[in-house]
Each structure stands twice: as structure tokens, then as C-alpha cells.
KETOR-975564 format. One line per 4 residues: number of its first residue (from 1); their letters; for each residue x, y, z of N, C-alpha, C, O, CB. Coordinates in nm, 2 decimals, always signed. Glycine has a CB too. Layout:
N
NUM = A = X:Y:Z:X:Y:Z:X:Y:Z:X:Y:Z:X:Y:Z; ...;
//
This chain:
116
1 = MIYL = -12.87:+3.20:+1.27:-12.87:+3.25:+1.40:-12.73:+3.32:+1.43:-12.73:+3.41:+1.51:-12.90:+3.14:+1.50; -12.63:+3.26:+1.37:-12.49:+3.32:+1.40:-12.48:+3.46:+1.35:-12.41:+3.54:+1.41:-12.39:+3.23:+1.33; -12.55:+3.50:+1.24:-12.55:+3.63:+1.19:-12.62:+3.73:+1.29:-12.57:+3.84:+1.32:-12.62:+3.64:+1.06; -12.72:+3.69:+1.35:-12.79:+3.77:+1.45:-12.70:+3.79:+1.58:-12.69:+3.90:+1.63:-12.93:+3.71:+1.49;
5 = NAFL = -12.64:+3.68:+1.62:-12.55:+3.69:+1.74:-12.43:+3.78:+1.71:-12.39:+3.85:+1.79:-12.50:+3.55:+1.77; -12.38:+3.77:+1.59:-12.26:+3.85:+1.55:-12.31:+4.00:+1.55:-12.23:+4.08:+1.60:-12.21:+3.81:+1.41; -12.42:+4.03:+1.49:-12.48:+4.16:+1.49:-12.50:+4.21:+1.63:-12.46:+4.33:+1.66:-12.60:+4.17:+1.41; -12.56:+4.13:+1.72:-12.58:+4.17:+1.86:-12.46:+4.20:+1.93:-12.45:+4.30:+2.01:-12.67:+4.07:+1.93;
9 = FAGL = -12.36:+4.11:+1.92:-12.23:+4.13:+2.00:-12.16:+4.26:+1.95:-12.12:+4.34:+2.03:-12.14:+4.01:+1.98; -12.14:+4.27:+1.82:-12.07:+4.39:+1.77:-12.14:+4.51:+1.79:-12.09:+4.62:+1.82:-12.04:+4.37:+1.62; -12.27:+4.51:+1.78:-12.36:+4.62:+1.81:-12.35:+4.66:+1.96:-12.35:+4.78:+1.99:-12.50:+4.60:+1.77; -12.35:+4.57:+2.04:-12.33:+4.60:+2.19:-12.20:+4.66:+2.22:-12.19:+4.76:+2.30:-12.35:+4.47:+2.27;
13 = VCLI = -12.09:+4.61:+2.16:-11.96:+4.68:+2.18:-11.97:+4.82:+2.13:-11.92:+4.91:+2.20:-11.85:+4.60:+2.10; -12.02:+4.85:+2.01:-12.04:+4.98:+1.96:-12.12:+5.07:+2.05:-12.09:+5.19:+2.07:-12.09:+4.98:+1.82; -12.23:+5.01:+2.10:-12.32:+5.09:+2.19:-12.25:+5.13:+2.32:-12.26:+5.24:+2.36:-12.45:+5.00:+2.22; -12.18:+5.04:+2.38:-12.10:+5.07:+2.50:-12.00:+5.17:+2.47:-11.98:+5.27:+2.55:-12.04:+4.94:+2.55;
17 = GQII = -11.93:+5.16:+2.36:-11.83:+5.26:+2.32:-11.89:+5.40:+2.30:-11.83:+5.50:+2.35:-11.76:+5.22:+2.20; -12.01:+5.41:+2.24:-12.07:+5.53:+2.22:-12.12:+5.59:+2.35:-12.12:+5.72:+2.37:-12.18:+5.52:+2.12; -12.17:+5.51:+2.44:-12.22:+5.56:+2.57:-12.10:+5.62:+2.64:-12.11:+5.72:+2.71:-12.29:+5.45:+2.65; -11.99:+5.55:+2.64:-11.87:+5.60:+2.71:-11.82:+5.73:+2.65:-11.79:+5.83:+2.72:-11.75:+5.50:+2.70;
21 = LDNT = -11.82:+5.74:+2.52:-11.78:+5.87:+2.45:-11.88:+5.98:+2.48:-11.83:+6.10:+2.50:-11.77:+5.85:+2.30; -12.01:+5.95:+2.49:-12.10:+6.06:+2.51:-12.11:+6.11:+2.66:-12.14:+6.22:+2.68:-12.24:+6.01:+2.47; -12.08:+6.02:+2.75:-12.10:+6.05:+2.89:-11.97:+6.07:+2.97:-11.98:+6.10:+3.09:-12.18:+5.95:+2.95; -11.86:+6.06:+2.91:-11.73:+6.09:+2.98:-11.64:+6.18:+2.90:-11.68:+6.22:+2.79:-11.66:+5.95:+3.01;
25 = KFTA = -11.53:+6.21:+2.95:-11.44:+6.30:+2.88:-11.33:+6.21:+2.81:-11.23:+6.27:+2.77:-11.37:+6.40:+2.98; -11.36:+6.08:+2.80:-11.26:+6.00:+2.73:-11.26:+6.03:+2.58:-11.36:+6.07:+2.52:-11.30:+5.85:+2.75; -11.14:+6.02:+2.52:-11.13:+6.03:+2.37:-11.15:+5.89:+2.31:-11.16:+5.79:+2.38:-11.00:+6.10:+2.33; -11.15:+5.89:+2.18:-11.16:+5.76:+2.11:-11.04:+5.67:+2.14:-11.06:+5.55:+2.14:-11.17:+5.79:+1.95;
29 = GHVT = -10.92:+5.73:+2.16:-10.81:+5.65:+2.19:-10.82:+5.59:+2.33:-10.78:+5.47:+2.35:-10.68:+5.74:+2.20; -10.88:+5.66:+2.42:-10.91:+5.60:+2.56:-11.00:+5.48:+2.55:-10.98:+5.38:+2.61:-10.96:+5.70:+2.65; -11.11:+5.50:+2.47:-11.21:+5.39:+2.46:-11.15:+5.27:+2.38:-11.17:+5.16:+2.42:-11.33:+5.44:+2.38; -11.06:+5.29:+2.28:-11.00:+5.19:+2.21:-10.91:+5.11:+2.30:-10.91:+4.98:+2.31:-10.92:+5.24:+2.09;
33 = TLFV = -10.83:+5.18:+2.38:-10.74:+5.11:+2.48:-10.82:+5.04:+2.58:-10.78:+4.92:+2.62:-10.65:+5.22:+2.55; -10.93:+5.09:+2.63:-11.01:+5.03:+2.73:-11.07:+4.90:+2.67:-11.07:+4.80:+2.74:-11.13:+5.12:+2.77; -11.11:+4.90:+2.55:-11.17:+4.78:+2.49:-11.06:+4.67:+2.46:-11.09:+4.55:+2.48:-11.24:+4.81:+2.35; -10.94:+4.71:+2.43:-10.83:+4.61:+2.41:-10.80:+4.55:+2.55:-10.78:+4.42:+2.56:-10.70:+4.68:+2.36;
37 = VVGA = -10.80:+4.63:+2.65:-10.77:+4.57:+2.79:-10.89:+4.48:+2.83:-10.86:+4.38:+2.89:-10.75:+4.68:+2.89; -11.01:+4.52:+2.80:-11.13:+4.43:+2.84:-11.12:+4.30:+2.76:-11.14:+4.19:+2.82:-11.26:+4.51:+2.81; -11.09:+4.30:+2.63:-11.07:+4.18:+2.56:-10.96:+4.09:+2.61:-10.98:+3.97:+2.62:-11.04:+4.21:+2.41; -10.85:+4.15:+2.65:-10.74:+4.08:+2.71:-10.78:+4.02:+2.85:-10.75:+3.90:+2.88:-10.62:+4.16:+2.73;
41 = FLDT = -10.85:+4.10:+2.93:-10.90:+4.05:+3.06:-11.00:+3.93:+3.04:-10.99:+3.83:+3.11:-10.97:+4.16:+3.13; -11.09:+3.94:+2.95:-11.18:+3.83:+2.93:-11.12:+3.71:+2.88:-11.16:+3.60:+2.91:-11.29:+3.88:+2.83; -11.01:+3.72:+2.79:-10.94:+3.60:+2.74:-10.86:+3.54:+2.85:-10.83:+3.42:+2.85:-10.86:+3.64:+2.62; -10.81:+3.62:+2.95:-10.73:+3.56:+3.06:-10.81:+3.46:+3.13:-10.75:+3.36:+3.18:-10.69:+3.67:+3.15;
45 = FSLY = -10.94:+3.48:+3.14:-11.02:+3.38:+3.21:-11.10:+3.29:+3.12:-11.20:+3.23:+3.16:-11.12:+3.45:+3.31; -11.06:+3.29:+2.99:-11.12:+3.20:+2.89:-11.27:+3.24:+2.86:-11.35:+3.15:+2.82:-11.11:+3.06:+2.92; -11.31:+3.36:+2.89:-11.45:+3.40:+2.86:-11.46:+3.45:+2.72:-11.57:+3.43:+2.66:-11.49:+3.51:+2.96; -11.36:+3.51:+2.66:-11.38:+3.56:+2.52:-11.40:+3.45:+2.42:-11.46:+3.47:+2.32:-11.26:+3.65:+2.49;
49 = DKFV = -11.33:+3.34:+2.44:-11.35:+3.23:+2.35:-11.50:+3.18:+2.34:-11.55:+3.14:+2.24:-11.27:+3.11:+2.39; -11.57:+3.19:+2.45:-11.71:+3.16:+2.45:-11.79:+3.26:+2.37:-11.89:+3.23:+2.30:-11.77:+3.16:+2.60; -11.75:+3.39:+2.38:-11.81:+3.49:+2.29:-11.79:+3.46:+2.14:-11.87:+3.48:+2.06:-11.76:+3.63:+2.33; -11.66:+3.42:+2.11:-11.63:+3.39:+1.97:-11.71:+3.27:+1.92:-11.76:+3.27:+1.81:-11.48:+3.36:+1.96;
53 = LWAG = -11.73:+3.17:+2.01:-11.81:+3.06:+1.97:-11.96:+3.10:+1.95:-12.03:+3.05:+1.86:-11.80:+2.94:+2.07; -12.01:+3.19:+2.03:-12.15:+3.23:+2.02:-12.17:+3.33:+1.91:-12.27:+3.32:+1.84:-12.19:+3.30:+2.16; -12.08:+3.43:+1.89:-12.10:+3.54:+1.79:-12.02:+3.52:+1.67:-12.04:+3.60:+1.57:-12.07:+3.67:+1.86; -11.93:+3.43:+1.66:-11.84:+3.42:+1.54:-11.77:+3.54:+1.51:-11.70:+3.60:+1.59:-11.93:+3.38:+1.42;
57 = GGAL = -11.78:+3.58:+1.38:-11.71:+3.70:+1.34:-11.75:+3.83:+1.41:-11.67:+3.92:+1.41:-11.73:+3.72:+1.19; -11.86:+3.83:+1.46:-11.91:+3.95:+1.54:-11.82:+3.97:+1.66:-11.81:+4.09:+1.71:-12.05:+3.94:+1.58; -11.76:+3.87:+1.71:-11.67:+3.89:+1.83:-11.52:+3.90:+1.78:-11.44:+3.94:+1.86:-11.68:+3.77:+1.92; -11.49:+3.87:+1.65:-11.35:+3.88:+1.60:-11.33:+4.01:+1.54:-11.21:+4.05:+1.52:-11.33:+3.77:+1.51;
61 = VPIT = -11.43:+4.09:+1.50:-11.41:+4.21:+1.43:-11.38:+4.33:+1.52:-11.29:+4.41:+1.49:-11.53:+4.24:+1.34; -11.46:+4.35:+1.63:-11.43:+4.47:+1.72:-11.29:+4.47:+1.78:-11.22:+4.36:+1.78:-11.53:+4.47:+1.83; -11.25:+4.58:+1.83:-11.12:+4.60:+1.88:-11.09:+4.51:+2.00:-10.98:+4.49:+2.04:-11.09:+4.74:+1.92; -11.20:+4.46:+2.07:-11.18:+4.38:+2.18:-11.11:+4.25:+2.14:-11.04:+4.19:+2.23:-11.32:+4.34:+2.25;
65 = SFGH = -11.12:+4.21:+2.02:-11.06:+4.08:+1.98:-10.90:+4.10:+1.97:-10.83:+4.00:+1.97:-11.11:+4.04:+1.84; -10.85:+4.22:+1.95:-10.71:+4.24:+1.95:-10.65:+4.21:+2.09:-10.55:+4.14:+2.09:-10.68:+4.39:+1.91; -10.71:+4.25:+2.19:-10.66:+4.21:+2.33:-10.67:+4.06:+2.35:-10.59:+4.00:+2.41:-10.74:+4.29:+2.43; -10.78:+4.01:+2.30:-10.80:+3.86:+2.31:-10.69:+3.79:+2.24:-10.64:+3.69:+2.29:-10.94:+3.82:+2.25;
69 = LLIH = -10.65:+3.83:+2.12:-10.55:+3.76:+2.04:-10.41:+3.78:+2.10:-10.33:+3.69:+2.10:-10.55:+3.82:+1.90; -10.39:+3.90:+2.16:-10.26:+3.92:+2.23:-10.24:+3.82:+2.34:-10.14:+3.76:+2.35:-10.25:+4.07:+2.28; -10.34:+3.82:+2.43:-10.33:+3.73:+2.55:-10.33:+3.58:+2.50:-10.26:+3.50:+2.56:-10.44:+3.76:+2.65; -10.42:+3.55:+2.41:-10.43:+3.41:+2.36:-10.30:+3.36:+2.31:-10.26:+3.25:+2.35:-10.54:+3.40:+2.25;
73 = GALE = -10.23:+3.44:+2.23:-10.10:+3.39:+2.18:-10.00:+3.39:+2.28:-9.92:+3.29:+2.29:-10.06:+3.49:+2.07; -10.00:+3.48:+2.38:-9.90:+3.48:+2.48:-9.92:+3.36:+2.58:-9.82:+3.30:+2.61:-9.91:+3.61:+2.57; -10.04:+3.33:+2.61:-10.06:+3.22:+2.70:-10.03:+3.08:+2.63:-9.98:+2.99:+2.69:-10.21:+3.22:+2.75; -10.06:+3.08:+2.50:-10.03:+2.96:+2.42:-9.88:+2.93:+2.42:-9.83:+2.82:+2.44:-10.08:+2.97:+2.28;
77 = KANE = -9.80:+3.03:+2.39:-9.65:+3.02:+2.39:-9.60:+3.00:+2.53:-9.49:+2.93:+2.55:-9.59:+3.14:+2.32; -9.66:+3.06:+2.63:-9.61:+3.04:+2.77:-9.63:+2.90:+2.81:-9.54:+2.84:+2.89:-9.69:+3.13:+2.86; -9.73:+2.83:+2.77:-9.75:+2.69:+2.80:-9.64:+2.60:+2.73:-9.60:+2.50:+2.79:-9.88:+2.64:+2.75; -9.59:+2.65:+2.62:-9.49:+2.57:+2.54:-9.35:+2.60:+2.59:-9.27:+2.51:+2.60:-9.51:+2.60:+2.40;
81 = YGLI = -9.32:+2.73:+2.61:-9.18:+2.78:+2.64:-9.16:+2.83:+2.78:-9.05:+2.87:+2.81:-9.14:+2.88:+2.54; -9.26:+2.84:+2.85:-9.25:+2.90:+2.99:-9.26:+3.05:+2.99:-9.33:+3.11:+2.90:-9.11:+2.86:+3.05; -9.19:+3.12:+3.08:-9.20:+3.26:+3.10:-9.16:+3.34:+2.97:-9.22:+3.44:+2.94:-9.12:+3.31:+3.22; -9.06:+3.30:+2.91:-9.01:+3.37:+2.79:-9.11:+3.36:+2.67:-9.11:+3.44:+2.58:-8.87:+3.31:+2.74;
85 = GLAM = -9.20:+3.26:+2.68:-9.30:+3.24:+2.58:-9.41:+3.35:+2.58:-9.47:+3.38:+2.48:-9.37:+3.11:+2.60; -9.42:+3.42:+2.70:-9.52:+3.53:+2.70:-9.48:+3.64:+2.60:-9.57:+3.69:+2.53:-9.52:+3.59:+2.84; -9.35:+3.68:+2.60:-9.31:+3.78:+2.50:-9.31:+3.73:+2.36:-9.34:+3.80:+2.27:-9.17:+3.83:+2.54; -9.27:+3.60:+2.34:-9.27:+3.54:+2.21:-9.40:+3.53:+2.14:-9.42:+3.56:+2.02:-9.20:+3.40:+2.21;
89 = GMFD = -9.50:+3.49:+2.22:-9.63:+3.46:+2.16:-9.73:+3.58:+2.15:-9.83:+3.57:+2.09:-9.70:+3.36:+2.24; -9.69:+3.69:+2.22:-9.78:+3.80:+2.22:-9.82:+3.85:+2.08:-9.94:+3.89:+2.06:-9.72:+3.91:+2.30; -9.73:+3.85:+1.99:-9.76:+3.91:+1.86:-9.77:+3.80:+1.75:-9.78:+3.83:+1.63:-9.65:+4.01:+1.82; -9.77:+3.68:+1.79:-9.79:+3.57:+1.69:-9.92:+3.58:+1.61:-9.92:+3.58:+1.49:-9.78:+3.43:+1.76;
93 = LTAT = -10.03:+3.59:+1.68:-10.16:+3.59:+1.62:-10.20:+3.73:+1.56:-10.28:+3.74:+1.47:-10.27:+3.55:+1.72; -10.13:+3.83:+1.60:-10.16:+3.97:+1.56:-10.06:+4.02:+1.46:-10.08:+4.13:+1.41:-10.17:+4.06:+1.67; -9.96:+3.95:+1.43:-9.85:+4.00:+1.34:-9.90:+4.04:+1.21:-9.86:+4.14:+1.15:-9.74:+3.89:+1.33; -9.99:+3.97:+1.15:-10.04:+4.00:+1.01:-10.11:+4.13:+1.01:-10.09:+4.22:+0.92:-10.13:+3.89:+0.96;
97 = GIIS = -10.19:+4.15:+1.11:-10.27:+4.28:+1.12:-10.18:+4.40:+1.14:-10.19:+4.51:+1.09:-10.37:+4.27:+1.22; -10.08:+4.38:+1.23:-9.99:+4.49:+1.27:-9.90:+4.52:+1.15:-9.88:+4.64:+1.11:-9.90:+4.45:+1.39; -9.84:+4.42:+1.08:-9.76:+4.45:+0.96:-9.84:+4.51:+0.85:-9.79:+4.60:+0.78:-9.70:+4.32:+0.91; -9.96:+4.47:+0.83:-10.05:+4.53:+0.73:-10.08:+4.67:+0.76:-10.07:+4.76:+0.67:-10.18:+4.45:+0.72;
101 = AIVI = -10.10:+4.71:+0.88:-10.13:+4.85:+0.92:-10.01:+4.93:+0.89:-10.02:+5.05:+0.85:-10.17:+4.86:+1.07; -9.89:+4.88:+0.93:-9.76:+4.96:+0.91:-9.74:+4.98:+0.76:-9.71:+5.09:+0.72:-9.65:+4.88:+0.97; -9.75:+4.88:+0.68:-9.72:+4.89:+0.53:-9.82:+4.98:+0.47:-9.78:+5.06:+0.39:-9.72:+4.75:+0.47; -9.95:+4.96:+0.50:-10.05:+5.05:+0.43:-10.04:+5.19:+0.48:-10.05:+5.28:+0.40:-10.19:+4.99:+0.47;
105 = SFFL = -10.00:+5.21:+0.60:-9.98:+5.35:+0.65:-9.86:+5.41:+0.58:-9.87:+5.53:+0.55:-9.96:+5.35:+0.80; -9.76:+5.34:+0.56:-9.64:+5.39:+0.49:-9.68:+5.43:+0.35:-9.64:+5.55:+0.31:-9.53:+5.28:+0.48; -9.75:+5.35:+0.27:-9.78:+5.39:+0.13:-9.88:+5.50:+0.13:-9.87:+5.58:+0.04:-9.84:+5.26:+0.06; -9.97:+5.51:+0.22:-10.07:+5.62:+0.23:-10.00:+5.75:+0.26:-10.04:+5.86:+0.21:-10.18:+5.59:+0.32;
109 = SLIF = -9.89:+5.74:+0.34:-9.82:+5.86:+0.38:-9.74:+5.91:+0.26:-9.71:+6.03:+0.25:-9.72:+5.84:+0.49; -9.71:+5.83:+0.16:-9.64:+5.87:+0.04:-9.74:+5.94:-0.05:-9.70:+6.03:-0.13:-9.57:+5.76:-0.03; -9.86:+5.90:-0.05:-9.96:+5.96:-0.14:-10.02:+6.09:-0.09:-10.04:+6.18:-0.17:-10.07:+5.85:-0.17; -10.05:+6.10:+0.03:-10.12:+6.21:+0.09:-10.03:+6.30:+0.17:-9.93:+6.26:+0.23:-10.24:+6.16:+0.18;
113 = NPKS = -10.07:+6.43:+0.17:-9.99:+6.53:+0.25:-10.07:+6.56:+0.37:-10.19:+6.57:+0.37:-9.96:+6.66:+0.16; -10.00:+6.58:+0.49:-10.07:+6.61:+0.61:-10.12:+6.76:+0.60:-10.06:+6.84:+0.54:-9.98:+6.59:+0.73; -10.23:+6.79:+0.67:-10.27:+6.92:+0.69:-10.18:+7.00:+0.78:-10.14:+6.94:+0.88:-10.42:+6.93:+0.73; -10.16:+7.13:+0.75:-10.07:+7.20:+0.84:-10.15:+7.30:+0.93:-10.09:+7.37:+1.01:-9.97:+7.28:+0.76;
//
């Protein structure tokens, strides 16, 4: 059942994104930013954790989970260290993904030439 839930959640996120792209003048960057903010907003009120329990990896793969992880880490460190913990914890849970993206982008930029 978890596979079906994961498929439904991730598919719904993709469907909403495609509807936004088709019916507005938003670019893919706008939609990505919107989904990160929505994920952060849902995690602020502890709603995204319920989606993760219900859909498993289907809720952790879409870009909405990036916002969820940013806020989740920030709130966790804020409970431990106070206000300064917000800045400390924001990139705790996402550091691996961010560093991987930077390193992979660097090596790909050495291999490929940009179009002029």
C-alpha cells in the first residue's frame, strides 16, 4: 500500500506543477520555488511529517521535501540552541544534497562546454 501512496503523492505534486505551468506564466523556477515554500509551510505546522508517514519516499522525493527539511532542521536546532539555532540547523539535513549538487556541477562543467 505504501507504494501506491507514494505514487499518488508524488504524482499529485507533479500534476499540480504541470497545471500551474500550463495555466500561468510561471516558469519552472517559479514552480520549484513555490513548492519549496509550500513544503516549508506544511512542515511549520507539522503537516508534512504526516505526508511522509503516509506516502514514505513519495513525499521525500519531490522538491517539496527540500522545504520540509530546511524548516525541520531549523526548528530542531532552535529548540536546542534558541534563536541562533534557526540559522545553524537550516542546512543540517540538506547539507549532503547541496554539497553533492555543487561537486557534481563542478565536474560536469569541466567536461561539457556551454552553448554560445
